C-alpha positions as MATLAB code, in Angstrom:
seq = 'MEEERALLEPHVKRARFVGSLEPIVHIDIYQLQDSDEAVYPHYYGYQNEEGDWYIAQELSFGVFRYTRLVQGKAKQATYAAAWASRTTMSYVYWETTF';
ca = [
      35.801   25.365  135.031;
      38.397   22.467  134.561;
      35.755   20.515  136.794;
      32.856   21.211  134.528;
      34.978   20.105  131.687;
      35.783   16.676  133.508;
      32.161   16.253  133.870;
      31.673   16.263  129.900;
      34.384   13.365  129.549;
      31.176   10.824  129.522;
      30.551   12.477  125.779;
      33.840   11.146  124.866;
      33.025    7.541  124.994;
      31.701    5.072  122.676;
      27.724    4.460  122.726;
      25.359    2.140  120.701;
      22.194    3.388  119.212;
      19.311    2.598  121.992;
      16.794   -0.111  120.195;
      18.217    0.431  116.585;
      20.355   -1.550  114.491;
      22.542    1.024  113.571;
      26.341    0.665  114.070;
      28.277    2.267  117.029;
      28.385    5.943  117.144;
      32.230    6.855  117.920;
      31.358   10.100  120.252;
      35.088   10.695  120.164;
      35.115   12.165  116.662;
      32.938   15.057  117.951;
      34.575   18.008  118.665;
      33.381   21.057  121.049;
      32.145   23.709  118.951;
      30.432   26.216  121.036;
      29.776   26.508  125.020;
      26.978   28.809  126.835;
      28.200   28.707  130.403;
      26.472   32.178  131.393;
      23.701   30.991  133.249;
      22.101   27.354  134.017;
      21.285   25.609  132.047;
      24.544   25.407  130.258;
      25.209   24.381  126.849;
      27.690   22.447  124.934;
      27.723   21.940  121.251;
      29.545   19.096  119.295;
      29.907   18.600  115.628;
      31.988   16.086  113.884;
      33.588   16.160  110.315;
      30.341   14.654  108.297;
      27.932   17.670  109.818;
      26.252   15.493  112.403;
      25.940   17.098  116.020;
      24.620   16.931  119.392;
      24.312   19.641  122.157;
      24.473   18.768  125.910;
      22.184   20.782  128.177;
      23.619   20.782  131.698;
      20.284   21.745  134.099;
      22.569   22.114  137.053;
      26.071   21.083  137.939;
      26.794   17.542  136.705;
      22.840   16.929  135.403;
      23.145   16.446  131.525;
      20.151   15.832  128.700;
      20.810   15.696  125.136;
      19.719   16.448  121.618;
      21.139   15.456  118.405;
      20.670   15.370  114.713;
      19.333   11.740  114.111;
      19.080   11.173  110.083;
      16.631   13.911  109.698;
      14.281   13.404  112.872;
      15.933   16.549  114.533;
      13.850   19.903  114.026;
      17.303   21.672  113.288;
      19.175   20.240  110.078;
      22.513   22.092  110.741;
      24.553   22.552  113.442;
      24.266   26.101  113.120;
      20.296   26.380  113.490;
      20.259   23.653  115.893;
      22.648   26.066  118.206;
      20.606   28.796  117.573;
      17.533   27.229  118.852;
      19.247   25.475  121.823;
      17.072   27.236  124.463;
      13.989   26.221  122.685;
      14.841   22.171  121.832;
      13.781   19.145  123.628;
      16.654   17.600  125.550;
      16.462   13.661  126.931;
      18.900   11.350  128.753;
      21.913   10.298  127.342;
      20.964    6.495  126.650;
      17.725    7.793  124.810;
      19.636   10.221  122.625;
      22.513    7.516  121.845;
];
């Protein structure tokens, strides 16, 4: 479990929106809200104080894909709705998501 948590440390770094003039996203202000580690893929849900969220999907040990709320472009506008739909949402690479 601690090894898996250590792999999540990349989520706690700063990232820029790719191909956008939007400001830096401060990933370190997101807090882990939920995790589903019953079977692969595993899911980890993060949310910040403003209600923005992202969900990390771990396909296999150390292999992650992501989805997040992007100003109304996500199918699910609230974290609760996104978490409930986590198994049917589309996930992409970190650099595409952020």
